[in-house]
Each structure stands twice: as structure tokens, then as C-alpha cells.
N, C-alpha and C positions, 0 to 999 in steps of 0.2 A: 389582538394585540401581538407585536413582534417580538422576537426571543432577541437573546444577548447580540450574538451573532450579527443578525440582519441588523439589529439598531446599530451597532459599531461599524458596519459596513455603508449604511446610509450617512452615518456621522462622517466618517473620513471623507466620502464621496462630498459631501455637503463641505468641509473644510477644503477640500482640494481645489473645488470649483470657484471657492472664494479667493484662495491663495496661489492657485497655480504653482504648488511646490508639494514635495514628500513630505509627509507627515508622520511623524513620530508618537508612539502611545503615549508620553509625558505631554506632549504639546496637545495631543488629542483631549485629554483628560482634563487640562486647563482651559482650554477652549470653550469647551460645553460643560463644565463643572460634571463631568462622569463620576458616578461612585466609585467604579469598578477600577481595581489598583493597576499600575503599569504593566505590572506582569501578569495580569489577567488579561488586559487588551491584547498585551504583545502574543498571547496564546490563540487567542481569536485571531489577529493578524496572520498566523502562521496557518491556522487551518483556512481561512479566507484565500492566503495566498496558494494554498495545495488545490484549492477546489477552482482557481483560476480567476480570482476576483481583485485580488491585491498584487502588484510585481514592486519587487526591489531591486536597487541597484546594485547594491553590496550590503554585507552583513549589517555595517553599522548606520546605514541609511534609512530615513523614513519610508513608508510605503506610498504608493499612488494607485488608483484604481484603474483596472484594465478596461480595455475599449467594450469587452463584453459587460462589465459591471456598469459601466456608464449606461450603456444601452437598455440594459434592465433599470435602472434609475429613472431615466426619462420614461420609461413604458409605463411605470406607476405613478411617476408624478405629474407628467402632463397630461391635459385633458381637454376638450375642445369645447368647454361650456364658456367662450368668451362671448363678451356683449359687444358694447360699441369701443372701437379704437380711436385713440386721440391721434389725429394725424400728424401734427408738430412732434408729438412726444414718439411717434413711431420713426420719423425722420431721426430724431436726436438720437435716440435710444438704440437704434440701429448699427448708427457709427460709434457709439459708446460702448457696445457690448460686441462689436466687430462682428455682426451678421449681415446677411446681405436677407432684403424683404422684396418678394414679388406679387403685387393686390393686382387682381381682374376683378372690375365689375361683374357683377351678375344680373343679366338682362334679364326681365321678366316678359319679355316678349312671347307672343303665341302667333303662330303660323296660322297664317289667314286663308293663303290660296294658294294653289302652283298653277301655273299658266304655263302650255305648251305653245311656242312661237315656233310653227310651220317646222315643229319635227327637229329643229337645228339646236335650240336650247331653250330652257326652262327658266322662269321667272320666280322665285319663292317671296311671296308678301308676308312680312312678319308686320308686327303691331306698329313699328317706327321705322322700319327699312326694309330695303328689298336687296335680294342678290339673283345671281343670272348663274347658271351651270349648265355644261353641256348636257343636250336631251340623250335620254335613254328612257326606252319604253318601260322596261322591267324598273328603275328608278323611278321614273313617273307614276307608275301604278303603286309604287310602294309608298311615295310621299303622298299621294291622294289621301292615305289611312292615315297620315300623320297630321292631317288639318286638323288645328284645335289643340296641339300638344305645345310646351314652353319649347323656349330656346335651348334651356338645360336638357331638355328631355332629347330634343331634336339633335343636337351635339352628342350625346351618349350614345343615341340609337346607330345615327351616323356612322363614328367610331367603331361601334362593335360588328356592324355588320361590312365594313370597308369601303363606304361611301366618303373618301377622303376631300372628294372634291366640294362636297358640300362644307365640312370641318373647314377647309383652308379659305372658301371665299365668306362664310361668314368671319373666322377671324382676322381676315386681311381687312374686311369693312370695320370691323369693331377695335381693332387693337390700337390705334392712334389715339383715341379720347378713353378707352377705358383700362389702360393698363400703366402703371407705372412702377419704378424698380427705386428701392433705397437703399443705399451704401453698395451699389453695383459694383464699385473698385474691389471691395472684397472678394465677390464672384469672381471676377475677372482675376484675382490672384489666385484663387483657387483652379481655375481653368487652365491658365498659363501653366503653374506648378503641376498638375497631372495631365496635362497636353490633351486637353479635349479638341475632339475634332471641331469644325466649322459648324458643321449642322447642329452638334449639341449647343454649342455657344449660342446659335441663332435661335434656339428654341426657348432657351433661358430668355434672353434680349428682348426677344418679340411676345414675350407670354404664352408660346404654345404650349411650354411644359405643363401649364394649369390645365390644359385641357385635358392632360393624359393621365392626371394624377387624382387618386380618391382621397377621402379624407384619411389622415392617417400618420404614422411616421415612416420615414424611409431610413435606410442605411445603404449597408454597402450593397451594390449590384445598380444602385440608382446613383451614389455617390463615393467618393473613396473611401476606404476605412477611416475612421476616427471622425468623420463627418455624419451628421443629423439633418435631414429636412422635414421640418412640420407644417403640413397642409391641412387648412380648415376654413369652414365657412364663418366669417363674423360681419359686423356693421360698422362703416366710417361715414362719419356724416349722414348717419342715419339711409345709408344706401346699402346692399347686400353686396358682400365683395367674396372673394376665394382669395385667401392667402398663403404664401408658402415663404416661410423663415428657413435658411440655410446658413449653418456654421459649424465649427468644431464640437465635438461632444462635450469637451468640459466648460463650455460658454455657460455663464448663468441665466437660462431661458427661464425660471421662474421671475426672478428680478427681472427679466426684459418684459414678461407678460403683466406683470405687477404693475410696472411703470407706465405701459402704452394703454393700459385699460381706462377708460371712463368710469366714473363712479357716480 
């Protein structure tokens, strides 16, 4: 059970996400039928402000949650127990909530064989496709031990050991049919506002960024301050996909996930 201070912090964050305006003590009390008096609420607001979780533009204005408060809020509210996603709903609500969504199908291919072609290049035969990469004796011997592994494992191991030629060849083969972006304009606005370089923009628009991320929440360092990235696995049309949602911290992600999830 959460204490009064935590309850009021979560309440004001929820109110701010819904209305995107500073929230006063009397307003918060009436919105959620809170039993505490406005004076009690203001007292806790003061403590939360001192702790860096609430901000106030001037003495008579309402409060807004800080970036740190919003980050902590989503860390507790978001989970990755997402089942089937409705594709049409995803397209619609990505625009309504103003987030960008990147999805990439998770191929279940197995590495069947690795062929050495005259010590010039190698052909990696997967269940449903094949790629070629430049021959290396060390890499060829390494790949022999990877036969029978899934495509997902191959990509992860290749990235971990620095075999980027393999990652790039696989991604170039798969990206056209297995990658989609919803509401990409929101991402382009972000990229232009914060002056992303061409390499970074291309990583997103070509889906390569999904290969670099593990399931989890991402904040500054990966994105500008005030933004969140939500990366996880789910299903769309009964197919396994990896999904990355990017947007500003105050967007209503609980509402978004509720609307796009198929029940």
C-alpha cells in the first residue's frame, strides 16, 4: 500500500498526463475526490517539490511533474506483458497519442549451413533465405558452431562479437518486407528539433535501431531529455514482432496500450 505522498504524486502525474497543464491542490482534490484537505495536499506538494519531483513556475501556479518524476512513474506503470496488437488500432492511436512506433517481425529461421565458396565468400543458409558475406577463416570456423541456432541468437551473438557484416547482410535482406513505421512524422520532428545526424536517422528509418535494443525503457542517452523509448516483444496478426514506441514523457502510454491491445 502506497503512502499519502506517493499517492498524491501518482495522482498529479496522472492528472498532468490527461490535461497537460499545471495542477493545483483544489483541482486535484475535485478531480479524484481525494479526502485530504487542499492544505494537506499543498503540504505534500511542497515536500515533493523539495525532493525534485514537482515544479512550480510561480508561487500562485499549479504544479507539474518533473522529468525525473515522469521517468519513475513509467518505470512502475509500464510492463511488457503485451499480447496481440491490433494493427489498425496501432496506426490510428499512434497518431492520436502523438508517438512514433517502429515494428519489425521476429523471424524464426534457423541457421542450417555455412558454405565456403573458394575462400572468397561464405553463404549462410537459413530456413527461408540465404545471405553471403566476405570469407574469413576465423569467422567461418566460428559460424560452424552456430549452426542450428535461431536468427535472433545469430544476430545477438554477431553483434556481441563485432561481426557486423553478418548483421548488416541479414538486415538488408529482411528490412523491406519485415519492417514498418507508424506516425514517422513525429519521429522526424524529433530528429529535426534535436539535430539528429544522418546515421542516427537512418538507423531508425531502416529499422536497424531495433536490432541494437533489448527489451526495456530508454531515456536520455538514447533519446533527448523529456522523451521515452519503450522496446518489447509482442504479436501482430499472430506473428512475433519487436516493437519500439517513442514519444514525449507526458504522453498517455497507458491509454495507448489499452487501445491497441486485442482482447
